DOVEX-300162 format. One record per residue: x, y, z of N, C-alpha, C in turn; residue in three letters; residue number from 1. Coordinates in steps of 0.1 Angstrom, whole numbers, plus 5000, padded with zeros to 4 digits. Example, Ala and Ser with C-alpha at 12.3 -4.5 7.8 and 13.67 -1.06 7.14 Angstrom:
% DOVEX-300162
+------+------+------+------+------+------+------+------+------+-----+-----+
:  nxx :  nyy :  nzz : caxx : cayy : cazz :  cxx :  cyy :  czz :   r :   k :
+------+------+------+------+------+------+------+------+------+-----+-----+
: 5132 : 4943 : 5078 : 5123 : 4955 : 5078 : 5132 : 4967 : 5078 : ALA :   1 :
: 5128 : 4978 : 5071 : 5137 : 4989 : 5071 : 5129 : 5000 : 5079 : SER :   2 :
+------+------+------+------+------+------+------+------+------+-----+-----+
***
This chain:
% DOVEX-300162
+------+------+------+------+------+------+------+------+------+-----+-----+
:  nxx :  nyy :  nzz : caxx : cayy : cazz :  cxx :  cyy :  czz :   r :   k :
+------+------+------+------+------+------+------+------+------+-----+-----+
: 9142 : 2421 : 8645 : 9133 : 2410 : 8648 : 9120 : 2415 : 8652 : MET :   1 :
: 9110 : 2408 : 8648 : 9096 : 2411 : 8652 : 9094 : 2410 : 8667 : ASN :   2 :
: 9089 : 2421 : 8673 : 9088 : 2420 : 8688 : 9078 : 2409 : 8693 : ASP :   3 :
: 9069 : 2405 : 8684 : 9060 : 2395 : 8688 : 9067 : 2381 : 8690 : LYS :   4 :
: 9078 : 2379 : 8683 : 9085 : 2367 : 8684 : 9095 : 2366 : 8696 : ARG :   5 :
: 9097 : 2378 : 8702 : 9106 : 2378 : 8714 : 9100 : 2373 : 8726 : ARG :   6 :
: 9107 : 2366 : 8734 : 9102 : 2361 : 8747 : 9109 : 2367 : 8759 : THR :   7 :
: 9120 : 2373 : 8757 : 9128 : 2379 : 8768 : 9125 : 2394 : 8770 : ALA :   8 :
: 9124 : 2398 : 8782 : 9122 : 2412 : 8785 : 9135 : 2420 : 8781 : LYS :   9 :
: 9133 : 2432 : 8775 : 9144 : 2440 : 8771 : 9143 : 2454 : 8778 : ARG :  10 :
: 9155 : 2460 : 8779 : 9156 : 2474 : 8784 : 9165 : 2481 : 8775 : VAL :  11 :
: 9164 : 2495 : 8775 : 9172 : 2504 : 8768 : 9181 : 2511 : 8778 : ILE :  12 :
: 9194 : 2512 : 8774 : 9203 : 2520 : 8783 : 9215 : 2524 : 8775 : PHE :  13 :
: 9222 : 2534 : 8779 : 9235 : 2538 : 8773 : 9247 : 2533 : 8780 : ASN :  14 :
: 9257 : 2529 : 8773 : 9268 : 2524 : 8780 : 9280 : 2524 : 8770 : THR :  15 :
: 9292 : 2521 : 8776 : 9304 : 2519 : 8768 : 9306 : 2504 : 8766 : SER :  16 :
: 9308 : 2500 : 8753 : 9310 : 2486 : 8751 : 9323 : 2484 : 8742 : ALA :  17 :
: 9329 : 2473 : 8745 : 9341 : 2468 : 8737 : 9337 : 2454 : 8732 : GLN :  18 :
: 9339 : 2452 : 8719 : 9336 : 2440 : 8712 : 9349 : 2434 : 8707 : VAL :  19 :
: 9353 : 2423 : 8711 : 9365 : 2416 : 8706 : 9361 : 2404 : 8698 : ARG :  20 :
: 9368 : 2403 : 8686 : 9364 : 2391 : 8677 : 9377 : 2387 : 8670 : HIS :  21 :
: 9376 : 2376 : 8664 : 9387 : 2371 : 8655 : 9400 : 2370 : 8663 : GLY :  22 :
: 9410 : 2375 : 8656 : 9424 : 2375 : 8662 : 9426 : 2387 : 8670 : ASN :  23 :
: 9418 : 2388 : 8681 : 9419 : 2400 : 8690 : 9416 : 2413 : 8683 : ASP :  24 :
: 9409 : 2413 : 8673 : 9404 : 2426 : 8667 : 9394 : 2431 : 8677 : GLN :  25 :
: 9393 : 2445 : 8678 : 9384 : 2451 : 8688 : 9377 : 2463 : 8682 : GLN :  26 :
: 9364 : 2464 : 8686 : 9356 : 2476 : 8683 : 9354 : 2482 : 8697 : ILE :  27 :
: 9357 : 2494 : 8699 : 9355 : 2501 : 8711 : 9346 : 2514 : 8708 : THR :  28 :
: 9335 : 2515 : 8714 : 9327 : 2526 : 8712 : 9317 : 2529 : 8723 : ALA :  29 :
: 9313 : 2541 : 8724 : 9301 : 2544 : 8733 : 9289 : 2542 : 8724 : THR :  30 :
: 9281 : 2533 : 8728 : 9270 : 2529 : 8719 : 9256 : 2531 : 8727 : VAL :  31 :
: 9246 : 2533 : 8719 : 9233 : 2532 : 8724 : 9229 : 2518 : 8722 : GLN :  32 :
: 9226 : 2511 : 8733 : 9222 : 2497 : 8732 : 9207 : 2498 : 8730 : THR :  33 :
: 9202 : 2495 : 8719 : 9188 : 2495 : 8716 : 9180 : 2487 : 8726 : ASN :  34 :
: 9186 : 2476 : 8729 : 9180 : 2467 : 8739 : 9190 : 2457 : 8744 : ASN :  35 :
: 9187 : 2452 : 8756 : 9195 : 2441 : 8762 : 9185 : 2432 : 8769 : ILE :  36 :
: 9188 : 2420 : 8768 : 9180 : 2410 : 8776 : 9189 : 2399 : 8781 : SER :  37 :
: 9184 : 2389 : 8787 : 9192 : 2378 : 8791 : 9196 : 2369 : 8779 : LEU :  38 :
: 9191 : 2372 : 8768 : 9194 : 2364 : 8756 : 9204 : 2371 : 8746 : LYS :  39 :
: 9204 : 2384 : 8747 : 9213 : 2392 : 8738 : 9212 : 2407 : 8739 : GLY :  40 :
: 9219 : 2413 : 8730 : 9220 : 2428 : 8730 : 9221 : 2433 : 8716 : ILE :  41 :
: 9216 : 2445 : 8713 : 9217 : 2452 : 8701 : 9226 : 2464 : 8703 : PHE :  42 :
: 9237 : 2465 : 8695 : 9246 : 2476 : 8696 : 9244 : 2485 : 8684 : LEU :  43 :
: 9241 : 2498 : 8687 : 9239 : 2508 : 8677 : 9253 : 2513 : 8673 : ASP :  44 :
: 9258 : 2508 : 8662 : 9272 : 2510 : 8659 : 9274 : 2511 : 8644 : CYS :  45 :
: 9283 : 2520 : 8639 : 9285 : 2521 : 8624 : 9293 : 2509 : 8619 : ALA :  46 :
: 9300 : 2502 : 8627 : 9308 : 2491 : 8622 : 9299 : 2478 : 8622 : THR :  47 :
: 9300 : 2470 : 8612 : 9293 : 2458 : 8611 : 9302 : 2446 : 8612 : GLN :  48 :
: 9298 : 2435 : 8618 : 9305 : 2423 : 8618 : 9297 : 2412 : 8611 : LEU :  49 :
: 9303 : 2403 : 8604 : 9296 : 2393 : 8596 : 9287 : 2384 : 8606 : PRO :  50 :
: 9276 : 2379 : 8600 : 9268 : 2370 : 8608 : 9276 : 2358 : 8612 : LEU :  51 :
: 9272 : 2354 : 8624 : 9279 : 2342 : 8631 : 9293 : 2345 : 8636 : ASP :  52 :
: 9297 : 2357 : 8635 : 9310 : 2360 : 8641 : 9309 : 2358 : 8656 : THR :  53 :
: 9318 : 2350 : 8662 : 9319 : 2348 : 8676 : 9327 : 2360 : 8682 : GLU :  54 :
: 9322 : 2365 : 8694 : 9328 : 2377 : 8700 : 9327 : 2376 : 8715 : CYS :  55 :
: 9335 : 2385 : 8721 : 9334 : 2387 : 8735 : 9331 : 2402 : 8737 : GLU :  56 :
: 9321 : 2405 : 8746 : 9316 : 2418 : 8748 : 9319 : 2422 : 8762 : VAL :  57 :
: 9325 : 2434 : 8764 : 9326 : 2440 : 8778 : 9318 : 2452 : 8778 : THR :  58 :
: 9308 : 2452 : 8788 : 9300 : 2464 : 8790 : 9304 : 2471 : 8803 : LEU :  59 :
: 9304 : 2484 : 8802 : 9308 : 2492 : 8814 : 9296 : 2499 : 8819 : SER :  60 :
: 9293 : 2497 : 8832 : 9281 : 2504 : 8838 : 9287 : 2514 : 8848 : LEU :  61 :
: 9283 : 2526 : 8847 : 9287 : 2537 : 8856 : 9276 : 2543 : 8863 : LYS :  62 :
: 9276 : 2543 : 8876 : 9266 : 2550 : 8884 : 9272 : 2562 : 8890 : GLY :  63 :
: 9264 : 2569 : 8898 : 9268 : 2581 : 8905 : 9280 : 2579 : 8914 : ALA :  64 :
: 9281 : 2567 : 8920 : 9292 : 2565 : 8930 : 9301 : 2553 : 8927 : THR :  65 :
: 9297 : 2546 : 8916 : 9305 : 2534 : 8913 : 9305 : 2530 : 8898 : SER :  66 :
: 9314 : 2522 : 8895 : 9315 : 2517 : 8881 : 9318 : 2502 : 8881 : ALA :  67 :
: 9313 : 2495 : 8871 : 9316 : 2480 : 8871 : 9316 : 2476 : 8856 : MET :  68 :
: 9322 : 2465 : 8853 : 9322 : 2459 : 8840 : 9317 : 2445 : 8841 : GLU :  69 :
: 9310 : 2441 : 8830 : 9307 : 2427 : 8830 : 9309 : 2422 : 8815 : PHE :  70 :
: 9311 : 2409 : 8814 : 9316 : 2403 : 8802 : 9306 : 2392 : 8798 : HIS :  71 :
: 9304 : 2391 : 8785 : 9296 : 2381 : 8779 : 9302 : 2375 : 8766 : VAL :  72 :
: 9299 : 2363 : 8763 : 9303 : 2357 : 8750 : 9291 : 2356 : 8741 : SER :  73 :
: 9293 : 2358 : 8728 : 9281 : 2357 : 8719 : 9285 : 2355 : 8705 : GLY :  74 :
: 9275 : 2356 : 8696 : 9278 : 2356 : 8682 : 9268 : 2365 : 8675 : ARG :  75 :
: 9273 : 2371 : 8664 : 9264 : 2381 : 8657 : 9253 : 2373 : 8651 : VAL :  76 :
: 9241 : 2377 : 8654 : 9229 : 2370 : 8649 : 9220 : 2378 : 8639 : CYS :  77 :
: 9223 : 2391 : 8638 : 9216 : 2400 : 8629 : 9223 : 2413 : 8627 : ARG :  78 :
: 9223 : 2418 : 8614 : 9228 : 2431 : 8610 : 9217 : 2440 : 8606 : ASN :  79 :
: 9217 : 2452 : 8610 : 9208 : 2462 : 8606 : 9216 : 2474 : 8601 : GLU :  80 :
: 9210 : 2484 : 8594 : 9218 : 2495 : 8589 : 9225 : 2503 : 8601 : PRO :  81 :
: 9218 : 2503 : 8612 : 9223 : 2511 : 8623 : 9231 : 2503 : 8634 : ASP :  82 :
: 9234 : 2490 : 8632 : 9241 : 2483 : 8641 : 9240 : 2468 : 8640 : GLY :  83 :
: 9242 : 2460 : 8650 : 9241 : 2446 : 8649 : 9237 : 2440 : 8663 : PHE :  84 :
: 9231 : 2428 : 8662 : 9226 : 2421 : 8674 : 9236 : 2410 : 8677 : ALA :  85 :
: 9238 : 2408 : 8690 : 9246 : 2397 : 8695 : 9238 : 2388 : 8703 : ILE :  86 :
: 9237 : 2375 : 8700 : 9230 : 2365 : 8708 : 9240 : 2360 : 8718 : ALA :  87 :
: 9237 : 2360 : 8731 : 9246 : 2355 : 8741 : 9248 : 2340 : 8740 : PHE :  88 :
: 9260 : 2335 : 8741 : 9262 : 2321 : 8741 : 9268 : 2317 : 8755 : THR :  89 :
: 9273 : 2326 : 8763 : 9278 : 2323 : 8776 : 9276 : 2335 : 8785 : LYS :  90 :
: 9270 : 2333 : 8796 : 9268 : 2344 : 8806 : 9274 : 2338 : 8819 : LEU :  91 :
: 9284 : 2344 : 8825 : 9288 : 2339 : 8838 : 9278 : 2344 : 8849 : ASN :  92 :
: 9278 : 2339 : 8861 : 9268 : 2342 : 8871 : 9268 : 2357 : 8874 : PRO :  93 :
: 9279 : 2364 : 8874 : 9279 : 2378 : 8877 : 9272 : 2386 : 8866 : ASP :  94 :
: 9275 : 2383 : 8854 : 9269 : 2390 : 8842 : 9254 : 2387 : 8842 : SER :  95 :
: 9250 : 2375 : 8845 : 9236 : 2372 : 8846 : 9229 : 2380 : 8856 : TYR :  96 :
: 9235 : 2382 : 8868 : 9230 : 2390 : 8879 : 9229 : 2404 : 8875 : ALA :  97 :
: 9239 : 2410 : 8868 : 9239 : 2424 : 8864 : 9227 : 2427 : 8855 : HIS :  98 :
: 9226 : 2418 : 8845 : 9215 : 2420 : 8835 : 9202 : 2418 : 8841 : ILE :  99 :
: 9200 : 2408 : 8850 : 9188 : 2407 : 8857 : 9184 : 2419 : 8865 : THR : 100 :
: 9194 : 2425 : 8872 : 9191 : 2437 : 8879 : 9187 : 2449 : 8870 : ASN : 101 :
: 9193 : 2450 : 8859 : 9189 : 2460 : 8849 : 9174 : 2459 : 8845 : LEU : 102 :
: 9171 : 2446 : 8842 : 9157 : 2443 : 8838 : 9147 : 2447 : 8850 : LEU : 103 :
: 9151 : 2443 : 8862 : 9142 : 2446 : 8873 : 9141 : 2461 : 8876 : VAL : 104 :
: 9152 : 2468 : 8875 : 9151 : 2483 : 8877 : 9142 : 2489 : 8867 : MET : 105 :
: 9144 : 2485 : 8854 : 9135 : 2491 : 8843 : 9121 : 2487 : 8845 : GLU : 106 :
: 9118 : 2475 : 8849 : 9104 : 2471 : 8852 : 9098 : 2480 : 8863 : ALA : 107 :
: 9106 : 2483 : 8873 : 9101 : 2492 : 8884 : 9099 : 2506 : 8880 : ASN : 108 :
: 9106 : 2511 : 8870 : 9104 : 2524 : 8865 : 9091 : 2525 : 8857 : LYS : 109 :
: 9087 : 2514 : 8850 : 9075 : 2514 : 8842 : 9063 : 2514 : 8850 : GLU : 110 :
: 9063 : 2511 : 8863 : 9051 : 2510 : 8872 : 9046 : 2523 : 8875 : LYS : 111 :
+------+------+------+------+------+------+------+------+------+-----+-----+
***
């Protein structure tokens, strides 16, 4: 997507992600997330899912002293040769807070 059309702040980070879709089919991989925002995520992954596939994504965040997971619901909104984008359709309050914190931390690094 053209960066000029985007309205949500994005950050780049590495994490482990699990994507569940259809009849409990699952993609599990350590992926480079090209970007994440409060609206969606791009997963750098060899496996493609068809457009409009509804899915559940579990992202694992690991720090020096702790680890946590958060979950989002979404649908595949774009396919690229190197991965696919998921537009979030449901963010619970904890997931919203985790993504917001990632965005704030990245903004502070850029200063």
